[in-house]
C-alpha positions in Angstrom: 2.7 -6.8 9.6 0.4 -6.9 13.1 2.1 -3.8 14.9 3.3 -4.2 -9.4 5.5 -1.9 -11.2 4.2 1.6 -10.7 0.3 2.6 -11.2 -0.2 3.3 -15.1 -1.4 7.1 -15.2 -4.8 5.7 -16.4 -5.1 3.7 -13.5 -4.2 6.4 -11.1 -6.7 8.9 -13.1 -9.6 6.7 -12.0 -8.3 6.6 -8.5 -8.2 10.6 -9.1 -11.6 10.6 -9.8 -12.8 7.9 -7.3 -11.1 10.3 -4.2 -13.0 12.7 -5.9 -16.7 11.0 -4.6 -16.9 9.2 -8.2 -19.1 6.1 -7.0 -17.3 3.1 -6.8 -17.5 1.0 -10.2 -17.7 4.2 -12.3 -15.6 4.9 -15.0 -13.5 7.7 -15.2 -11.9 8.8 -19.2 -8.5 9.9 -19.0 -8.0 13.4 -21.0 -4.2 13.0 -20.8 -3.7 10.0 -22.8 -5.9 11.2 -25.8 -4.0 12.2 -28.7 -4.8 15.0 -30.9 -7.4 14.3 -33.0 -7.3 14.4 -36.8 -10.2 17.2 -38.5 -13.7 15.9 -37.8 -16.1 15.3 -40.7 -17.3 19.7 -41.0 -13.5 20.0 -41.6 -13.1 21.7 -38.3 -9.8 20.6 -36.4 -10.9 18.7 -33.0 -10.0 20.5 -30.2 -7.3 19.3 -28.7 -7.4 17.5 -25.1 -6.8 19.4 -21.9 -3.4 17.9 -20.1 -4.4 16.4 -16.7 -3.3 18.6 -14.5 -2.2 15.6 -11.8 0.0 14.1 -14.5 1.3 17.8 -15.1 2.3 18.3 -11.6 3.9 15.0 -10.8 6.2 15.5 -13.9 7.1 19.2 -12.8 8.1 17.7 -9.6 10.0 15.0 -10.9 12.1 16.8 -12.6 13.1 19.0 -9.6 13.7 16.2 -7.5 17.1 15.0 -6.5 18.3 11.9 -6.9 18.5 11.6 -3.0 15.0 13.2 -2.6 13.3 10.2 -4.9 14.5 7.9 -2.9 13.5 9.5 0.2 10.1 9.5 -0.9 9.9 5.6 -1.5 10.2 4.8 1.9 7.3 5.0 5.1 9.1 4.8 8.0 7.9 5.1 11.9 8.4 8.1 14.3 7.3 7.3 17.9 5.4 9.7 20.2 2.0 11.5 19.5 4.0 15.1 19.2 3.0 16.8 16.4 5.6 19.0 15.6 8.4 15.5 16.5 6.5 13.9 13.5 6.2 16.9 11.3 9.5 17.2 12.0 10.5 13.4 10.9 8.8 13.4 7.5 10.5 16.8 7.0 14.1 15.9 8.1 13.8 13.0 5.9 12.0 13.8 2.9 9.9 10.9 3.5 6.9 9.8 1.3 4.7 8.7 3.9 4.5 7.9 7.7 3.1 5.0 9.4 0.8 5.4 12.8 1.6 2.5 15.6 0.1 2.1 18.6 3.0 4.8 20.3 1.1 7.3 18.0 -2.1 7.5 18.9 -3.2 9.4 21.5 -6.7 10.2 23.8 -8.6 11.4 21.6 -10.0 12.1 17.7 -9.4 15.5 17.4 -5.8 14.8 19.0 -4.7 12.6 16.4 -6.0 14.9 13.3 -3.9 17.3 15.2 -0.8 14.7 14.4 -1.9 14.4 11.1 -2.1 17.7 9.8 1.3 18.6 11.2 2.4 15.9 8.6 1.2 17.7 5.6 1.8 21.4 6.9 5.2 21.8 5.0 4.1 21.0 1.1 -0.1 21.1 1.5 -0.6 20.1 -1.7 1.8 17.4 -1.6 0.5 15.4 1.4 2.2 12.0 2.7 0.8 8.8 2.9 -0.4 8.2 6.4 -0.8 4.7 6.8 -2.1 2.8 10.0 -3.1 -0.9 10.4 -7.1 -0.9 11.3 -8.2 -3.9 10.3 -11.3 -4.1 13.4 -10.5 -6.9 15.7 -7.4 -8.0 17.1 -5.3 -5.5 15.3 -7.1 -2.2 16.1 -5.3 0.9 16.5 -7.9 3.4 17.2 -9.7 2.6 20.6 -12.6 4.5 19.5 -13.5 2.0 16.3 -16.0 0.2 17.8 -16.2 -1.6 14.2 -16.3 -5.3 14.4 -13.4 -7.3 13.0 -12.5 -10.6 10.6 -13.7 -13.1 14.1 -17.2 -11.7 14.1 -17.7 -10.7 10.1 -16.5 -14.1 8.7 -19.6 -15.2 10.3 -22.1 -12.6 9.0 -22.9 -11.6 5.0 -20.5 -9.5 3.3 -22.6 -6.6 3.2 -21.7 -6.2 7.3 -18.1 -6.5 6.2 -18.9 -3.7 4.2 -20.6 -1.9 6.9 -18.0 -2.3 9.4 -15.1 -0.7 6.5 -16.8 2.0 5.6 -17.9 3.2 9.1 -14.0 2.7 10.2 -12.8 4.6 7.0 -14.9 7.5 7.9 -13.2 7.1 11.3 -9.8 7.0 9.7 -10.6 9.8 7.3 -12.0 12.1 10.0 -8.3 11.8 11.4 -6.4 12.3 8.6 -5.7 9.0 7.8 -5.5 8.6 4.4 -4.5 4.6 3.9 -5.6 1.7 5.5 -3.3 -1.5 5.9 -6.8 -2.6 6.7 -8.4 -5.8 4.5 -6.8 -9.5 5.4 -6.8 -11.3 1.8 -5.3 -14.2 3.5 -7.5 -17.4 3.9 -6.8 -20.4 6.0 -9.0 -23.3 7.4 -6.4 -24.3 10.1 -7.3 -22.6 13.4 -3.6 -23.2 14.6 -2.4 -20.6 11.6 -0.6 -17.6 12.9 -3.2 -15.4 10.5 -6.6 -17.3 11.7 -8.4 -14.9 13.9 -7.6 -11.8 11.5 -9.4 -13.6 8.0 -12.3 -13.2 6.5 -12.9 -16.4 5.4 -11.7 -19.9 6.0 -12.0 -20.8 2.3 -11.3 -18.4 -1.2 -15.0 -17.8 -2.0 -16.5 -16.7 1.1 -13.0 -14.6 2.2 -13.4 -13.2 -1.5 -16.5 -12.3 -0.8 -16.0 -10.5 2.1 -12.2 -8.9 0.9 -14.4 -7.4 -2.0 -17.0 -6.0 0.5 -14.5 -4.3 2.5 -12.5 -2.5 -0.1 -16.3 -1.3 -1.3 -16.5 -0.2 2.0 -13.6 1.8 2.5 -13.4 3.1 -1.2 -13.7 6.8 -1.8 -12.7 7.6 1.7 -9.2 6.0 2.3 -7.3 3.9 -0.2 -7.3 0.1 0.7 -4.0 -2.9 1.2 -4.6 -6.1 0.1 -2.4 -8.0 2.3 -0.6 -10.4 2.9 0.6 -11.4 -1.0 0.7 -13.9 -2.2 -1.0 -15.0 0.8 -0.2 -15.9 4.3 -2.5 -19.0 4.9 -0.6 -21.7 3.9 1.5 -22.1 6.8 1.3 -21.5 10.5 4.6 -19.8 10.9 4.3 -16.1 12.2 6.2 -14.0 9.8 7.2 -11.6 12.8 9.6 -14.5 13.9 10.5 -16.4 11.1 10.2 -16.8 7.2 7.2 -18.6 7.1 8.0 -21.8 4.3 5.5 -24.1 2.3 5.9 -26.3 -0.4 3.5 -24.8 -2.8 3.4 -24.3 -6.2 1.7 -22.1 -8.8 -1.0 -24.3 -9.2 -2.0 -24.4 -5.7 -1.6 -20.7 -5.2 -3.9 -20.0 -8.1 -6.5 -22.1 -6.7 -6.3 -21.4 -3.1 -4.7 -17.6 -2.7 -5.4 -16.0 -5.7 -9.0 -15.6 -5.6 -9.1 -13.6 -2.5 -6.4 -10.9 -3.7 -8.1 -10.8 -7.0 -11.4 -10.0 -6.1 -10.1 -7.1 -4.1 -8.6 -5.9 -7.0 -11.6 -5.5 -9.0 -13.3 -4.3 -6.4 -10.6 -1.2 -6.4 -7.9 -1.7 -4.1 -5.3 0.8 -4.4 -2.1 -0.9 -2.8 -1.0 -4.5 -2.3 1.2 -5.6 0.7 4.1 -8.4 0.1 4.3 -10.4 3.2 7.7 -12.3 3.8 7.1 -15.3 3.1 8.1 -18.0 0.8 6.2 -20.4 -1.6 9.1 -22.7 -2.5 7.2 -24.2 -5.6 7.6 -20.5 -7.1 10.6 -18.6 -5.5 13.2 -19.5 -2.9 13.2 -15.9 -2.0 10.4 -14.3 0.4 7.4 -12.8 -2.0 8.6 -9.4 -0.3 11.9 -10.0 -2.3 10.8 -11.5 -5.5 10.8 -10.5 -8.6 8.9 -13.4 -9.9 5.7 -12.3 -7.3 5.9 -9.3 -8.7 5.1 -10.0 -12.3 2.7 -12.5 -10.9 1.0 -9.6 -9.6 1.1 -7.7 -12.8 0.7 -10.1 -15.2 -1.8 -12.7 -13.9 -4.4 -10.4 -11.8 -3.7 -7.5 -13.2 -2.9 -5.0 -10.8 -1.2 -1.9 -11.7 -1.3 0.3 -8.0 0.9 0.6 -5.2 3.1 -2.0 -4.3 4.5 -2.1 -0.3 6.5 -4.3 1.3 5.5 -5.2 5.1 7.4 -4.0 7.5 11.2 -4.8 7.2 12.1 -4.8 10.1 10.4 -8.5 10.6 13.4 -9.4 8.2 15.9 -8.7 10.6 14.1 -9.8 13.8 14.0 -13.9 11.9 17.6 -14.0 13.1 19.0 -15.3 9.7 21.9 -13.6 8.6 21.1 -12.8 5.0 18.7 -10.3 6.1 20.7 -8.3 8.9 21.3 -5.3 6.7 18.5 -3.4 6.9 19.9 -0.7 3.3 20.4 -4.3 2.0 16.8 -5.1 2.3 15.4 -2.2 1.4 17.6 -2.0 -2.1 16.3 -5.9 -2.5 12.9 -4.9 -1.6 13.4 -2.0 -4.4 14.6 -3.7 -7.1 12.5 -6.5 -6.7 9.6 -3.9 -7.7 8.2 -3.3 -4.7 7.0 0.6 -5.0 7.3 1.4 -1.5 9.5 0.4 1.6 7.6 0.1 5.0 9.8 0.2 8.0 9.3 0.1 11.3 13.1 1.2 12.1 14.6 0.1 15.7 18.4 1.4 15.8 18.7 2.1 12.0 19.4 6.0 10.8 16.8 7.0 8.1 19.8 8.3 6.6 21.6 4.7 6.3 18.5 3.1 4.5 18.4 6.4 2.0 22.1 6.5 0.9 21.9 2.8 0.4 19.0 2.3 -2.3 20.8 5.9 -3.5 24.0 4.1 -4.0 22.0 1.4 -5.4 20.2 3.2 -8.5 23.8 4.9 -8.9 25.5 1.7 -9.6 22.8 0.3 -11.6 21.7 -2.2 -9.2 18.4 0.0 -9.6 17.6 1.4 -13.2 17.3 5.1 -12.9 14.4 4.6 -15.1 11.9 2.2 -12.9 13.1 4.5 -9.9 11.3 7.5 -11.3 8.7 5.5 -12.8 7.7 4.5 -8.8 8.1 8.2 -7.9 5.9 9.2 -10.3 3.1 6.8 -9.4 3.5 8.2 -5.8 3.7 11.3 -6.7 0.7 11.4 -9.1 -1.2 9.3 -5.8 -0.5 11.9 -3.3 -1.4 14.8 -5.3 -4.5 13.4 -6.2 -5.0 12.6 -2.3 -4.6 16.4 -2.1 -6.9 17.7 -4.8 -10.2 15.0 -3.7 -9.2 12.8 -0.6 
């Protein structure tokens, strides 16, 4: 967007520790995963592990949510304007798990933006919504006070420059109350005519991977990092805002050309991966955002256990293709495929109708209840970790 199944408890606890100030690359030892142990050598029983409060909080909240509330928490939607009260009312009315800030949400000053984002937390400060933004730098800069360089500059400089730029950018976002940046382009292409060419961090897998990892390292512990657009937008010149780009790419080509940057970002600690509306026909005929196969590849081959989110689902409708004109059906397909969260900058679509479509899919068995609960639990733990440490 220009304008795998859920994270494991252990992975989320590592995230919570990181948000609390742990250095990048540090380890955490989640107490709740350790079973009660038998008596030690002295014969005295060992103390039982203390349950983790984030896990306990998430489980309790999950048990008290209605089906509709669970489904609503999987949506990140957009409300226009800069009125804090209106934004708060939008989040509260639908029970959303997140909101995305677009250019029409950005006021003239950082304090005014901070007031907007604070309003989203006012009703339930113990469980803040995710507040996302596309702050890449360069061509995609939402904050007018972000003077850090973008990809066109950074890809000709050492990776350390990328880390520095993204660290400074993350600090600006945190000060404004934004907790999730859709900022790291992990796509790779040497084609100057590609739609994504101006936004990539490298024209070959090795150079791009180094800067992708650096961007995540720069953001780490300040805002959540996102890698986009999985499985990679660089294999086609087409713009996914207007069509579904398709390339005759098979798994071997993808593994050599496109996977290294995503692997590097995951290894650096990225918490979120955004799925693009991209078809690599040698792997799957479905767009990756609606593809169970691509979600399995991300989980099983790249080892990602974090949050997955769609690119703006409105883009599928904007292609004009008849099979994507039902916004509710697109949301159902996205969650059924394996996305933890659905992102949509809705036009005429009623958020209630989107939520209703997914509720009906759960009731019919199209989306298993266990899958829904796993996604909701993942997001509850992430949001609670932000409340405690972010």
